[in-house]
PyMOL commands that place a pseudoatom at each C-alpha (Angstrom):
pseudoatom trace, name=CA, resn=MET, resi=1, chain=A, elem=C, hetatm=0, pos=[273.452, 206.842, 26.888]
pseudoatom trace, name=CA, resn=SER, resi=2, chain=A, elem=C, hetatm=0, pos=[274.340, 204.611, 29.790]
pseudoatom trace, name=CA, resn=ALA, resi=3, chain=A, elem=C, hetatm=0, pos=[273.423, 205.371, 33.376]
pseudoatom trace, name=CA, resn=ASP, resi=4, chain=A, elem=C, hetatm=0, pos=[277.092, 205.996, 34.223]
pseudoatom trace, name=CA, resn=LEU, resi=5, chain=A, elem=C, hetatm=0, pos=[277.433, 208.598, 31.467]
pseudoatom trace, name=CA, resn=ARG, resi=6, chain=A, elem=C, hetatm=0, pos=[274.187, 210.303, 32.503]
pseudoatom trace, name=CA, resn=GLN, resi=7, chain=A, elem=C, hetatm=0, pos=[275.351, 210.390, 36.109]
pseudoatom trace, name=CA, resn=GLU, resi=8, chain=A, elem=C, hetatm=0, pos=[278.745, 211.761, 35.034]
pseudoatom trace, name=CA, resn=ALA, resi=9, chain=A, elem=C, hetatm=0, pos=[277.062, 214.512, 32.982]
pseudoatom trace, name=CA, resn=LEU, resi=10, chain=A, elem=C, hetatm=0, pos=[274.731, 215.349, 35.859]
pseudoatom trace, name=CA, resn=TYR, resi=11, chain=A, elem=C, hetatm=0, pos=[277.618, 215.619, 38.331]
pseudoatom trace, name=CA, resn=LEU, resi=12, chain=A, elem=C, hetatm=0, pos=[279.660, 217.765, 35.937]
pseudoatom trace, name=CA, resn=ALA, resi=13, chain=A, elem=C, hetatm=0, pos=[276.724, 220.127, 35.369]
pseudoatom trace, name=CA, resn=ALA, resi=14, chain=A, elem=C, hetatm=0, pos=[276.064, 220.347, 39.109]
pseudoatom trace, name=CA, resn=GLY, resi=15, chain=A, elem=C, hetatm=0, pos=[279.752, 221.071, 39.720]
pseudoatom trace, name=CA, resn=VAL, resi=16, chain=A, elem=C, hetatm=0, pos=[279.793, 223.880, 37.153]
pseudoatom trace, name=CA, resn=ALA, resi=17, chain=A, elem=C, hetatm=0, pos=[276.605, 225.360, 38.625]
pseudoatom trace, name=CA, resn=ASP, resi=18, chain=A, elem=C, hetatm=0, pos=[278.082, 225.176, 42.126]
pseudoatom trace, name=CA, resn=VAL, resi=19, chain=A, elem=C, hetatm=0, pos=[281.252, 226.978, 41.039]
pseudoatom trace, name=CA, resn=LEU, resi=20, chain=A, elem=C, hetatm=0, pos=[279.265, 229.693, 39.260]
pseudoatom trace, name=CA, resn=LEU, resi=21, chain=A, elem=C, hetatm=0, pos=[276.861, 230.189, 42.145]
pseudoatom trace, name=CA, resn=GLY, resi=22, chain=A, elem=C, hetatm=0, pos=[279.682, 230.174, 44.679]
pseudoatom trace, name=CA, resn=GLY, resi=23, chain=A, elem=C, hetatm=0, pos=[281.534, 232.843, 42.722]
pseudoatom trace, name=CA, resn=ALA, resi=24, chain=A, elem=C, hetatm=0, pos=[278.406, 234.968, 42.385]
pseudoatom trace, name=CA, resn=ARG, resi=25, chain=A, elem=C, hetatm=0, pos=[277.738, 234.623, 46.118]
pseudoatom trace, name=CA, resn=ASP, resi=26, chain=A, elem=C, hetatm=0, pos=[281.270, 235.727, 46.961]
pseudoatom trace, name=CA, resn=VAL, resi=27, chain=A, elem=C, hetatm=0, pos=[281.039, 238.772, 44.680]
pseudoatom trace, name=CA, resn=LEU, resi=28, chain=A, elem=C, hetatm=0, pos=[277.686, 239.810, 46.138]
pseudoatom trace, name=CA, resn=ARG, resi=29, chain=A, elem=C, hetatm=0, pos=[278.944, 239.427, 49.713]
pseudoatom trace, name=CA, resn=GLN, resi=30, chain=A, elem=C, hetatm=0, pos=[281.977, 241.593, 49.001]
pseudoatom trace, name=CA, resn=MET, resi=31, chain=A, elem=C, hetatm=0, pos=[279.906, 244.423, 47.575]
pseudoatom trace, name=CA, resn=PRO, resi=32, chain=A, elem=C, hetatm=0, pos=[277.534, 245.777, 50.249]
pseudoatom trace, name=CA, resn=GLN, resi=33, chain=A, elem=C, hetatm=0, pos=[275.916, 248.210, 47.814]
pseudoatom trace, name=CA, resn=LEU, resi=34, chain=A, elem=C, hetatm=0, pos=[274.498, 245.175, 46.017]
pseudoatom trace, name=CA, resn=ALA, resi=35, chain=A, elem=C, hetatm=0, pos=[272.716, 243.908, 49.138]
pseudoatom trace, name=CA, resn=GLU, resi=36, chain=A, elem=C, hetatm=0, pos=[269.333, 245.082, 47.877]
pseudoatom trace, name=CA, resn=ILE, resi=37, chain=A, elem=C, hetatm=0, pos=[269.899, 243.411, 44.517]
pseudoatom trace, name=CA, resn=ARG, resi=38, chain=A, elem=C, hetatm=0, pos=[270.888, 240.226, 46.314]
pseudoatom trace, name=CA, resn=GLN, resi=39, chain=A, elem=C, hetatm=0, pos=[267.701, 240.301, 48.384]
pseudoatom trace, name=CA, resn=GLU, resi=40, chain=A, elem=C, hetatm=0, pos=[265.594, 240.945, 45.288]
pseudoatom trace, name=CA, resn=LEU, resi=41, chain=A, elem=C, hetatm=0, pos=[267.238, 238.100, 43.379]
pseudoatom trace, name=CA, resn=ARG, resi=42, chain=A, elem=C, hetatm=0, pos=[266.750, 235.745, 46.315]
pseudoatom trace, name=CA, resn=ALA, resi=43, chain=A, elem=C, hetatm=0, pos=[263.077, 236.663, 46.622]
pseudoatom trace, name=CA, resn=ARG, resi=44, chain=A, elem=C, hetatm=0, pos=[262.586, 236.173, 42.889]
pseudoatom trace, name=CA, resn=GLY, resi=45, chain=A, elem=C, hetatm=0, pos=[264.405, 232.851, 43.068]
pseudoatom trace, name=CA, resn=GLU, resi=46, chain=A, elem=C, hetatm=0, pos=[262.161, 231.633, 45.873]
pseudoatom trace, name=CA, resn=LEU, resi=47, chain=A, elem=C, hetatm=0, pos=[259.073, 232.610, 43.889]
pseudoatom trace, name=CA, resn=ALA, resi=48, chain=A, elem=C, hetatm=0, pos=[260.388, 230.945, 40.738]
pseudoatom trace, name=CA, resn=TRP, resi=49, chain=A, elem=C, hetatm=0, pos=[261.243, 227.786, 42.678]
pseudoatom trace, name=CA, resn=GLY, resi=50, chain=A, elem=C, hetatm=0, pos=[257.758, 227.733, 44.178]
pseudoatom trace, name=CA, resn=ARG, resi=51, chain=A, elem=C, hetatm=0, pos=[256.190, 227.946, 40.728]
pseudoatom trace, name=CA, resn=GLY, resi=52, chain=A, elem=C, hetatm=0, pos=[258.415, 225.231, 39.278]
pseudoatom trace, name=CA, resn=VAL, resi=53, chain=A, elem=C, hetatm=0, pos=[258.297, 222.665, 42.066]
pseudoatom trace, name=CA, resn=PRO, resi=54, chain=A, elem=C, hetatm=0, pos=[255.016, 220.779, 42.302]
pseudoatom trace, name=CA, resn=LEU, resi=55, chain=A, elem=C, hetatm=0, pos=[253.606, 220.854, 45.797]
pseudoatom trace, name=CA, resn=GLY, resi=56, chain=A, elem=C, hetatm=0, pos=[251.849, 217.920, 47.386]
pseudoatom trace, name=CA, resn=GLU, resi=57, chain=A, elem=C, hetatm=0, pos=[248.413, 218.102, 48.859]
pseudoatom trace, name=CA, resn=ALA, resi=58, chain=A, elem=C, hetatm=0, pos=[247.973, 219.779, 52.207]
pseudoatom trace, name=CA, resn=HIS, resi=59, chain=A, elem=C, hetatm=0, pos=[248.495, 217.258, 54.999]
pseudoatom trace, name=CA, resn=LEU, resi=60, chain=A, elem=C, hetatm=0, pos=[245.357, 218.154, 56.982]
pseudoatom trace, name=CA, resn=GLU, resi=61, chain=A, elem=C, hetatm=0, pos=[243.241, 218.129, 53.841]
pseudoatom trace, name=CA, resn=VAL, resi=62, chain=A, elem=C, hetatm=0, pos=[244.378, 214.578, 53.055]
pseudoatom trace, name=CA, resn=LEU, resi=63, chain=A, elem=C, hetatm=0, pos=[243.608, 213.456, 56.610]
pseudoatom trace, name=CA, resn=ALA, resi=64, chain=A, elem=C, hetatm=0, pos=[240.161, 215.073, 56.551]
pseudoatom trace, name=CA, resn=ARG, resi=65, chain=A, elem=C, hetatm=0, pos=[239.356, 213.390, 53.237]
pseudoatom trace, name=CA, resn=ARG, resi=66, chain=A, elem=C, hetatm=0, pos=[240.389, 209.986, 54.604]
pseudoatom trace, name=CA, resn=VAL, resi=67, chain=A, elem=C, hetatm=0, pos=[238.251, 210.428, 57.713]
pseudoatom trace, name=CA, resn=SER, resi=68, chain=A, elem=C, hetatm=0, pos=[235.226, 211.467, 55.666]
pseudoatom trace, name=CA, resn=GLU, resi=69, chain=A, elem=C, hetatm=0, pos=[235.691, 208.450, 53.369]
pseudoatom trace, name=CA, resn=ARG, resi=70, chain=A, elem=C, hetatm=0, pos=[235.726, 206.099, 56.366]
pseudoatom trace, name=CA, resn=ASN, resi=71, chain=A, elem=C, hetatm=0, pos=[232.704, 207.677, 58.043]
pseudoatom trace, name=CA, resn=PRO, resi=72, chain=A, elem=C, hetatm=0, pos=[230.205, 208.621, 55.339]
pseudoatom trace, name=CA, resn=ARG, resi=73, chain=A, elem=C, hetatm=0, pos=[227.086, 210.364, 56.658]
for i in range(1, 73): cmd.bond("trace and resi %d" % i, "trace and resi %d" % (i + 1))
show_as sticks, trace
zoom trace
């Protein structure tokens, strides 16, 4: 599969996802009784995203390690 076809497929999938998410957002905004469900889904989404996205090392930890490597005791 060429890079152009992969990019086309990626853009199409992102477009479909955007339409679906936009529609779901509109429905949830129009129905105030679903506000709690919306909050719960958002919280779950944030947790799921945090589990799936690898986090880098803590900035201060990296700096401390570099300093200790430069100045061994």
